N, C-alpha and C positions, 0 to 999 in steps of 0.2 A: 503466228498470230500474236497480237499484243493483248495480254490477259492481266486483269486486275485480280489478284488472289487475296481473298479475305483471310488475314493472318491474325488469329485471336491471341497468339502467344502460347498456344498449346502444341503438342507433338503432331497432331493430325494435319493442321494447316501448314505446319513447317514442312512436312514431307510432301504434301500436295504441291507446294511451290517448287520443291526440288525436282519432283517427277515431271512437272510441266517444262522446267528448264531442260531436263534430259531429253525431252521430246523436241527441243529446238524452238520453243516459244519464247517470246520476249515477255518476261514476267516482272510485274511491279507488285510489291507487297503493300497491302492496305489494311490498316487496323481501324475498325469502326469504334468511335467513342460513343457509347450508347447511354450508359447510366452515369449521371453526374454526381451521385452520392457515393457512400462507402460500399465496398463489396468484399465479401470473404469467401466467395464461391469458386475461386480459381478462374474467374472471367471478369472482364471489364475493369480491372484494377490497374494502377500505375505500373506495377511489376509485370503485368501481362503485356502491356505496351512495350516495355523494355525488353522482354523476352522475344517478342516479335521482331524488334529492331535488331537484336543480337543475331537472330537467325538470318535476317535479310543481309546483314553485314557479312556473315559467313558465306552466304550464297553469292555475294557481290551484286545484289540488286537494290534498286531504290526502294525506300519504305516511306509511306505517308500515313498520317492519321486523319481520317475524315470524321468531322464532328457531326453526330446525328442525334444528339440528346433531345432536341426539341421534337423531332419526329418520333423518337422512342417514347417520350412521355405521352404524346398524343395518341399513338397507335397501340402502345403496349401497356404502359403503367396505368394511365387513366382508365382504360377499359377493364383492366385487372381489378382495380378498386371498385368500379361500378358494378362489376359482376358479383364480387363478394358482398356488396351492399344489398343485393337482392337475394342473397342466400345461395348463390351458385359457386362452383369450384372451377375457375377458368384455367386454361393452359397458356400462359404468356409466351412460352417458347415457340409455339406454333404461330402466334401473331407476330412475334419478332422475326421469324424466318420469312413469313409471308410479306410483311410490309417493309421491313428494314434490311435484313441481311441479303434479300434478293431484290425486291422491287426497287427500293430506294438506292441501294448500291448499284444495281444494274443501270438505272437511269443516269446516275452521276457518271458511271464509267462510260456510257455511251456519249454523254456530253463532252467528255474529256478525250474522246477519240480511241477508246479501247474497242477491241473486237469482241471480247467476251469477258465473263467473270468466272471465278472458280472458288471453291471452298473445300474444306477437309471433311465434309459430311460423308457418312457411309451410306451411299446410295448410287444407283446407276441411271444414266440417262441415254436414251437412244435418239440420235439426231433425226430430225424430221425427214431428211433426204433419204434415209434408209428405213423409214417407218411407213407401214401400209396405211396408217391413219392420217398422214399428212401433217402431223404435229410431233413435237418432241414427246417421248414417252418416258415415264419415270418408273423405275423398278427398285426392288429391294437390293440391298448389298449382299454379297456372297457370305458375309459374316453375320449370321443371324443374331449373334449376341450384341453386336454393335449397330445393327441396321437402324438408320434414321429416316427411312422413307415415310414413316408415320408423321413426323413433325414437318415434313415437306409436302404433305397432302394438300395444303392450301396454296401452294406456289403456282403462279401463272405459267402455263405451258409456253407462252410467248417468251418469258424470261428463261425458261429451261432450254429453249432453242439456242441460247447464247451462254450456256453454263456448262462447266466441266466439273466432274466429281472424280478426281484421279484415284481416290481410295476405294472406289466401288467394288473392285475385284480383289481387294486385299483384306486380310484379317488384321486385327489390332496388333497381334504379336509381330506380324510381318512389318507393319508400319514402324513399330518401335525398333525393330532390327535395322531398318533403313536409317532411322534417325541416329541410332548408335554408331552405325558405320560412317555416317557423315559428321560424327562428333557434335551433333546439335545439343545445345544446352537444355533443350526441351525433351530430350530422349526419354528421361525417366519421370517427367513431370506428371503428376496425377491428373486424371480427367476432371473437368469442372463439374460441380455438383449443385443441384437445386437451382432456385431462381436467383439470377445474378443480383437483383436489387433487394433481396431479402437477407438480412444479416442472421446468421445462425444463432447469435446471442439473444436476439429479440424475437425472431420469428415473424409470422404473418400478423399476429395480434399487435405487436408493437408498431409494425409498419402501417397497418390499417388505422390504428387509433390516432395516428398523427395526421390522418387525412379525412376520416369520417367518424362521426359518433358511433360507438359500438352499442349494440342492443342486447340487454339481458333477456333471457327467456327461460321457459320451463321444459324439463324433460318429461315426456309423456310416454308411458308404457303402451305399446301397440296392442297387446292382448287385453289388458284391463281398462285402458283409457284413463288410468289414474296418473296424477302428477307424482313423479318419484324423485324429483330433484330440480336443480336450477343450473343454468350456464351463464357465465358473465358476458359472453359475446356470441350471438348467433352467427355473426359474419365469418367466424373462423371454424365453424362446424362444417363437416363434409360427410356426404353419404358414404357409408362403409366404415366410418371411423369407429375404433374400439377404445382408444385412449380416453381415460377419464369418464367412461360410461359405466364400467363395473359389471356386475352380474345380477341376474334376477333372483327371485326368492328360492329357486330350485338350484342355484349355483351355475346356471348357464350363462355364458358370455353374451353380452348384448352389443348391438351395433346401431349406428345412426341409420335410420331408414329414410328420413325426410327432414328437411329444414324449411319451415313455413314462416316467412317473415311477417305475413299478415296477422296470423294468430300468435306469433312470437312463441312458437312451439318447436321442439325437436322431438320427433317421434322415434322411439328406439324399440328394438325387438331382437329376437334370436336370428341366427344365420339363415334359417329357412324362410324367415320373413323378408330377408334381403334379396333372395333369389328372384330373378325376373327374366322373361324372354323377349319382351317388347320394348323398343326404344322409339321415342318420338324425336325427330331431328328438325332443326331450323337451319337457315342459311346453307342449305345443301347445294353443293356445286359438283357437277360431273363434267369432266373434260370434254366428253362427246355427247352431251345432252342427257336428259333424264331417261332412266330405263323404263321399260314396260313393267306393269304390275306383275309380280311373280318372278322377276328376274333374280337368280341366285348370285351371291357374292361371297367373298371372304372378307371379313371386317376385322379391324383391330381397334380397341377402345382405350388403349393407353400406350405410352412410348415403348414399353417393354412387355406389353401384353401378348398373350398367345393368339394366333389367328383363329377366328371363329366363323363357322358357316352361318349364313344369314340369307333371308329372302326379303327383297323390296316388296312391301305390301302395297302402299300407295301414299301419296301426300306426305312424304317424309317419315313414314312409319316403317320400321324394319322389324322382322321377327328372327330371333336367334334359334338355331336348331336345338340348343340345349339351354336350360336356365342358367344364368350366371349372376354373380353379384351385381346388383344394380349400379349403373354408371351415374355419377353425379351430374346434375344439370350444369352446363357450361363446358363439359369435357368434349373432346373431338372424337368422332368416329371416322376412320379412314377406310375407304372401299378399295378392294383389290379384286382382280379377275378371279372367277370361280374355278377356272381350270387349273392354273398353276399357283395362284395366290401370291404372285410376285409383282404384278404390274399395278401401280396405283391408278385408280380410275376417278377418284374424287374424294370428297369428305363432307362432313356436316357437324353441327354442334348439337349436343343433347339438350333438349328443351324440357322445361318443367311441364308436368302433366299430373292428372289425378292418379293416385296409386291404384293399381289393379290387383294388389294382393288381397 
């Protein structure tokens, strides 16, 4: 098969390309140019493109750069800014995977005569021909520490039908061993960190204030209702945050419980006030249609969060088996099968709602 391999310039995609070549496929390396600005995350920089090119040269394969900055701005950056502007905490990596690294890359690859695409993501996909459901099925990686199925929960199964994840049955250590054996320049390269378009030196605040006016607000104590402080920018506050919140009069650490852009208030309280069992979701998508009320699932509420037991109540409402720290509006919830907790069944975005504490 002729396969376009997304090569980010990291060790994972380097090894993915090598493994597909070993299997006899015709491999072409493709680096997606996503972010047009500066990046210090270990992704999307000029040096990353050069690293991908060096690996392709070592493998003896062609390498191309596909410009996708316009689509990246429209589908990832702009929604990220808009979400923060209404007091939410978005996950841009999921939108990038959904719209750019898979959908847009897949469509371009098909137009250019490729049979499939591949990436270095840690996940597994079962071909629809061997699937009882008649569609491609997405599963967790065997490496629980590196599993990326959560960030792929919004990917179209029709794209997954034409996608390879060569690293799905490998651990990170095994991948680095293969890279070292092949003398790849990326063998010891650190993993990319954080959001690729946010500079560590300036953070979200600097990025957002260049694009939207930031709103000052008040810190309101949950127990007393008293105003106990101020914040310079509501847009960068997130549920669960501890930094810059301090302690209450009894010396107990306080957390952000809610960000209300309408009242320009950040409600803060103790950890017990942050615990919650119920989540209201929007933009819910299940690969095989909506479940019946009362259906059990395993859910994951962050990229490296632990699997949680949950029940689908109705109309996008789920109830966790045990109270957990409240998930910020804008974050993604991925659904897995209740029996094994390994197959991705869909996902949704946490919506704003009235507090039930």
